[in-house]
VEXNU-420664 format. One record per residue (C-alpha): residue in three letters; y, x, z. Coordinates in steps of 0.02 Angstrom, whole numbers, plus 50000, padded with zeros to 5 digits. Layout:
REM VEXNU-420664
ALAYXZ
...
//
This chain:
REM VEXNU-420664
MET514955025249252
ASP513875035649374
ILE513825054349367
HIS512075055949298
SER512685045449145
ILE514295055449128
ILE513315071549118
SER512005064749000
GLU513245056848890
ASN514255073148881
LEU512765084148840
LEU512105071448707
THR513825069948629
ASN514215088348622
ALA512475094448597
THR512795101648415
GLU514285111948485
LEU513295117748642
PHE511495120248573
GLY511765120048386
THR510755104348362
GLU510525087048428
ILE509505083748580
GLU508525069148654
ALA508975060148818
LYS507265063948884
GLN507635082148881
ILE509015079649011
GLN508175079949185
ILE509375077849329
GLN508825077349505
PRO509645079349681
THR509955097049731
LYS508735103749859
LYS509485105750032
GLU509315124350038
PHE510485126449886
GLU512335123049864
GLY512745108249749
ASP512465089949728
LEU511505087849568
THR510275099349479
LEU510025099749291
VAL508305107349241
VAL508805120949108
PHE507075124949042
PRO507065111848897
PHE508585120448829
VAL508095138548835
LYS507375139948663
LEU508895131548586
LEU510065143548668
ARG508915158548631
CYS509225166848795
ALA508465168248978
PRO508495152649089
GLU509845160449201
GLN510995163349049
ALA510605146548979
GLY511105139249148
GLU512735148749153
LYS513165143248977
ILE512875124949014
GLY513685125549178
ALA515275133149109
PHE515295120048972
LEU515105105749095
LYS516425112249215
GLU517645113449071
ASN517255096648998
VAL516805085249145
ASP518245082449273
ALA517055076749408
ILE516085093949410
SER517035105249528
ASP515895120649522
PHE514145126449485
ASN512835140149522
VAL511195144449441
VAL509535147949528
LYS508215153849400
GLY507995139449278
PHE509025126349383
LEU510895122749366
ASN511625116149530
LEU513135106149498
SER514455102249631
ILE515365085249610
SER517135081949649
LYS517435071549809
GLY518575060049709
LEU517125054449604
TYR516075050249750
VAL517505038949819
ASP517685029749653
GLN515725027949650
PHE515765021249820
LYS517065008249762
GLU515915003049627
ILE514505001649754
LEU515504990249864
LYS515674977349726
ASN513774974649716
GLU513094963949857
THR511294968149800
TYR511634986049772
GLY510004995849715
ILE509094980249643
GLN508844982849457
PRO509194969749321
LYS507774959049250
SER506514969349145
GLY505544956249062
LYS503904963449121
MET502554955849230
TYR501424964549352
MET500034958249460
VAL499694966249631
GLU498084963049729
TYR498034966049916
SER497064960750068
SER495474953549984
PRO494464951650140
ASN492644947050169
THR492364929350243
ASN491224936450369
LYS492364945550487
PRO494224945450545
LEU495644956650478
HIS495774972950564
LEU496854988650563
GLY496224994950402
HIS496774977750324
LEU498494979950399
ARG498864996250299
ASN498114987350142
ILE499144971750161
PHE500744979550209
LEU500604992150065
GLY500164979449934
TYR501524967249991
SER502804980849993
CYS502344987549819
ALA502514970249754
GLU504284968349826
ILE504764985649762
LEU504194980849586
LYS505214964749605
ALA506734975549652
ASN506434985349494
GLY506784969049396
HIS504894964349363
GLU504074947449390
VAL502664950149509
ILE501114939649539
LYS500384943049719
THR498604939449731
GLN496964943349820
ILE495144941349778
ILE494274933549922
ASN492514940849946
ASP491714924149996
ARG489944927349940
GLY488584940249947
ILE487334947850070
HIS488604951250205
ILE489174933050208
CYS487424927350220
LYS487104938750372
SER488434928750474
MET487754912450404
LEU485984916450452
ALA486454922950628
TRP487454907250662
GLN485974896550601
LYS484794905750719
PHE485844909350869
GLY487344897550866
ASN486684880950923
GLY487944872150825
GLU489384880250911
THR491094879350824
PRO492704889550846
VAL493524874950946
ASP492004874351058
ALA492104893151089
GLY493984893751093
ILE493964907750962
LYS495034908950805
GLY493974904450654
ASP493874922050574
LYS493434929750737
PHE492104916750771
VAL491234920850616
GLY491434939550638
LYS490584937050808
TYR488984931550718
TYR489054945750600
VAL488934957550741
GLU487514946950817
PHE486564949250661
ASP486744967750663
LYS486094967750849
ALA484574957350804
LEU484234968650648
LYS484254984250752
VAL483054977050876
GLU481794971650733
THR482034988250641
SER481714998550802
ALA480084988950835
ILE479404992550654
LEU480025010950662
GLU478925012650825
GLU477425005350733
ILE477575016250583
GLU477745031650697
ALA476075026250778
GLY475285024350602
ASN475405005550590
PHE476115001050423
ASN475584982250421
SER477464976350428
ILE477854987650270
ASP477704982250090
PRO476184992350022
SER477294998749879
GLN478435007550006
VAL477155014650120
GLU476875030950025
GLU478735034150008
ILE478905032650197
LYS477445043850222
LYS478225057450108
LEU479855055950200
GLN479005057450370
ALA478115073150320
ALA479665080950246
ARG480635075950411
ASP479315084450514
GLN479385100350415
LYS481265102350444
ASP481895113950588
GLU483705108350589
GLU484085092150683
LYS485375086350559
ASP484075088050422
GLN482895077550524
LYS484195065050557
ALA484655063550372
ILE482865060350321
GLN482565048850470
SER484115037850409
LYS483245035450236
ILE481695029950326
THR482695017550436
GLU483575010950282
ILE481865006450191
VAL481224998850355
LYS482844988250378
ASN482474980350203
GLN480734976650260
THR481264966550413
ALA480994948350413
LEU482824945850450
MET483394954850293
LYS482064946250189
GLU482774929250255
THR484554935150213
LYS484094939350033
GLU483194922350021
MET484754914250083
LEU485874922949951
GLN484714917249810
LYS484734900249876
TRP486594900349884
GLU486664906449700
GLN485604891549657
LYS486814879949762
GLU485454874249873
PRO486374859549968
GLU485974864150148
VAL486464883050120
TYR487944878950015
ALA488614866650141
LEU488444879250282
TRP489404891950172
GLN490794880550144
LYS490974876150328
MET490934894350394
ASN492174900050251
GLY493374886150302
TRP493354892950477
CYS493794909950412
TYR495204903750300
GLU496004894850441
GLY495964911250540
PHE496594921750387
ASN498094910450365
ALA498674911150534
THR498584930150529
TYR499584931050363
GLU500954919050435
ARG501214931150577
MET501174946150464
GLN502544936750354
VAL501624940750198
ASP501174928350055
PHE500154926649893
ASP500564917749734
THR498794914849674
LEU497024916849745
TYR495384921549662
TYR493684918749738
GLU492194929649708
SER491114913649712
ASP491964909549548
THR492254925449467
TYR490544932949493
LEU489864920449372
LEU491074924949242
GLY490614942949263
LYS488744938349240
ASP489054930149074
ILE490084945649008
VAL488714957649070
LEU487414947748983
LYS488484947148824
GLY488714966048838
LEU486914968648848
GLU486654957848692
ASP487944968048595
GLY487104984748652
ILE488554989948766
PHE487414988948915
TYR485574992348936
GLN484134984949044
LYS482844993849136
GLU481074989949156
ASP481304981049319
GLY482544969249230
SER484144976749307
ILE485654979249190
TRP486574995349188
VAL488075003749096
ASP488005022449041
LEU489655030649081
THR489115048449059
ASP490265049948900
GLU491775045949012
GLY491295059649138
LEU490455046449264
ASP488695041349291
HIS487585025349259
LYS488215010749348
LEU487224994949401
LEU487934978549346
LEU486614965649382
ARG485104968149502
SER483334966049451
ASP483284948749524
GLY484764943149430
THR486004943349574
ALA487784950549545
VAL488524966449624
TYR490364969349658
MET490664977449491
THR489994960949414
GLN491384950149495
ASP492684964349469
ILE492384963649278
GLY492444944749277
THR494004944149386
ALA495024956549280
ILE494704947149124
GLU495104930349197
ARG496774936849266
LYS497214943249093
LYS496794925749018
ASN497814916949155
TYR499304929049128
PRO499234935948952
GLU500944944048972
LEU500384955149113
LYS500934973349090
GLY499864979749237
ILE498674975049371
ILE498754984749529
TYR497274985849646
THR497694990149824
VAL496004996349888
GLY495495011449999
ASN495125028249927
GLU493265026449965
GLN493215015849811
ASP494065028349691
TYR492395030149587
HIS492185010849581
PHE493825008249499
GLN493655022749384
ALA492045014649323
LEU492834997449309
PHE494225002949202
LYS493005012549086
ILE491884997249078
LEU493354987249018
LYS493625000248891
LYS491914999448829
LEU492014980648817
GLY493484983048698
PHE494894977448805
ASP496424988548757
TRP497334983748916
TRP496164993349028
GLU497475007349029
GLU498734995049116
CYS497544993749266
TYR497965004849410
HIS497025008449577
LEU498345010049717
SER497135021649813
TYR497585024450001
GLY496915034050145
MET495975027050284
VAL496775022850452
GLU495835031750596
LEU495975030150782
PRO495835045550904
GLU494055040050944
GLY493505040250758
LYS493155027650620
MET493025008450649
LYS491354999150612
SER491404980650581
ARG489554977150606
GLU489584986050774
GLY491104976350834
THR492104992250858
VAL493604987450752
VAL495464985550800
ASP495694967750773
ALA497364964350674
ASP497884949750781
ASP497604959650944
LEU498574974950872
MET500084963750823
ALA500084955250995
GLU499984972651074
THR501454980150983
VAL502504963851005
ASP502134964951194
ALA502544983051203
ALA504204979551107
LYS504624965751232
GLU504354977251383
MET505344991351307
THR506864980051259
GLN506874971051430
GLU506944988151508
ARG508414993451402
GLY509404977251428
HIS510704973251287
ILE509984956051258
GLU511194946351375
GLY511774929751302
MET510174927651196
SER509184912051206
ASP507304913051249
GLU506914909151064
GLU508124922151003
LYS507324934851118
SER505474930351060
GLU506054933050881
LEU506854949750923
TYR505274955951004
GLU504264949750855
ASN505374958850734
ILE505324975150837
GLY503524975150869
LEU502954970650690
GLY504354980850615
GLY503754996150707
LEU501974992550656
LYS502404990450471
TYR503515004550458
TYR502305016850550
LEU500925011750424
LEU502035013250274
LYS503065029450304
VAL501535039750266
ASP501195043450087
PRO499815030750033
LYS498645044349970
ARG498545052450143
LYS497355046250282
MET498305043550445
MET497985043150630
PHE498705027650712
ASN499615027550880
PRO500235009950931
GLN501445016551062
GLU502305028750940
SER502655014850820
ILE503855005750937
ASP504765021950993
LEU506655020550980
ASN506755039250936
GLY506295048150786
ASN505605041950610
THR505195024350678
GLY505505006450626
PRO506445002350784
PHE507605017550772
ILE508145010750608
GLN508274993150672
TYR509374999050821
THR510555007750696
HIS510704992750598
ALA511094982250762
ARG512404995550800
ILE513224993050633
GLN513264973950642
SER514094976550818
LEU515444986650735
MET515684973550602
ARG515874959850735
LYS517214970350825
ALA518104974550654
GLY518284956550589
THR519054956150416
ILE519194973350330
GLY520584977950214
ASP520604988350058
PHE520835007850049
ASP521635020349931
SER520545031149821
ASN521545046649862
ILE520875048050044
SER520245064750110
LEU518405064450151
GLU517535073350284
GLU515865081950249
VAL514905068550352
GLU515765054550256
LEU515365063050091
ALA513545065850144
LEU513405047350182
ILE514075041550021
LYS512985053649929
LYS511475046050019
LEU511985028549968
VAL512195034149783
GLU510345039549787
PHE509675021749829
PRO509495013849656
GLU508485030149600
VAL507405029249759
ILE506935011149718
GLN506495015949541
GLU505445030949593
ALA504605021149727
GLY504125007749590
SER503455021349474
ASN502405028749607
TYR501875012949697
SER502525021349856
PRO503405011549999
ALA503385028750089
LEU504915033749980
ILE505855018750038
ALA505435021050220
ASN505865039150227
TYR507495036850122
THR508045023550248
TYR507715034750391
ASP508685048950307
LEU510125035950270
VAL510155030750452
LYS510165049150516
SER511625052350397
PHE512535036850472
ASN512245042650646
SER513015060050605
PHE514465050750535
TYR514625038350680
GLN514565052350814
SER515695063350720
ILE517125052250659
SER518275040350751
ILE518375023150666
PHE519455011150775
ASN520575024850845
GLU521005031550670
GLU522845029850637
ASN522715030450452
GLU522325012750397
ASP521595018450229
LEU520315029750319
LYS519985016350454
ASN519595003150321
PHE518595015350217
ARG517495019850363
LEU517175001650402
HIS516754998050224
LEU515595013750229
SER514775007250382
LYS514564989550314
LYS513794994850150
THR512635006850248
GLY512034991750350
GLN511784980950194
THR510804995550110
VAL509694997250263
ASN509384978650264
ILE508894978150081
ALA507814994050099
MET506844987650250
LYS506544970350173
LEU505674980150035
ILE504384986550156
GLY504304968750241
VAL505354973650397
ASN506654962250468
VAL508214970950544
PRO509034961950692
ASP510944960050718
GLN510724963750902
MET509534974251002
//
């Protein structure tokens, strides 16, 4: 039995004697003692203050004295305000370590009987995956693996955004400028090939928009729909009255947006979308062909990332389901229709706003397909206990609205939906823009980090005797491991600045630093050969005790990471574990130790640390090599 359970059981069993009444298990809150205080575990005293009818400090003293007297494993205690810091005897930690050694999958929780679905990636089929997708994919994949480690069954999925106005932009550009070119002809990966035409569309749109803007500034509104002319003139007058340049630019951007929608190119794109929704054969065939190119490209990228999916959903299927649900909701009075025919939902009673569900021309918006997809998923997997959406924080409002719409539609499982909101990844030069072709391509970035890892490893040496194939695998593991770790060690809610060179540094809080420590441990194990048993009565040094304490934390870290959907907790725990091991390794002799019990103990401690590092890093999708 672990020390948490021993303390909890003792308090529950003796509650009447200690508190004068029975208590509930949830009142017992035990956590690791903060580094600045003496002790190993801290019991929060505040839940017991009223029962003991005294100040928090006095309550802590009373509980501490009781536990020290009744629990052999507690050697001492101290009270800081409402917190009781307990010191645990070294002997108990040795016994706990012996229990840990028996478990090859230490930290992994037993089956819970619960099922969760985690959505991640969910790309648009009009451009390749980029740096932002990398954080999304690694975060979603890792959360799925962490939920599995908590004993849950997990369905990994994505919704492929394979329809809509953006997809039609790439299609129209290829139709106009492609001259029948294919990815094979161009020697370009399929998703990058399609993305190239998305950029071409934007270039052509800017040219046409600029020409019309010049015309309207000269007073010529022939290219503008008459219904928009007065609005543009009002905006021009308001712009010309502003003194501040930023105010002028803000109004000008509104004019530009109106003009963009008046261009022949945008009108053709909207017509193409309507033809697609009507399954006009030529447009539909073009859509299938270009999407096929994208899928080939995506799959190659996923394979290199070493991520997978259990099931796929396509917006081209689910948006239809969403439309039917929206129309039924309108019929039932849950939604309402405006004079132009568009359908909306009023969410003001939920503290939100009015949300568009179907456009006036009957075409769907993202919310339409998200409603249909959520309901379809629950139908496919009725036993789901939660759906986790891994999507950037710019969509916070969207998911608040989605969950409240599901609530209005009468689905009680809306509360089981969770938006895993994460901060954007930025570069020193600013934000990325897909339509302008200024994104950091995911394939290029992975190749760059692997090349950098290769160069670093070759400079350091230590790869003698490895085959070319083994070396290539090592470079891949170091490069991608560094990239994944760098993107996951930051709390998901925080935005982050990405520096590729830092990600493969062998020093500091990096993936390669952890990988190198694992390789060092495996070298120790190869040298040690068979390891014998050890006596429980050994005397521990502080660095040994500190390392055992860190190992003891592992199951709790996995549980906390699962509850918070935070791979950062696993990443930073592993870094701390590795630092603790390195302190132990640098301070303590292993092979020169004359006491056989101590020598065997230290080898077992090293081996279990290596196993724990391996398990932890796999939870964030990182492979740890045996040689570096």
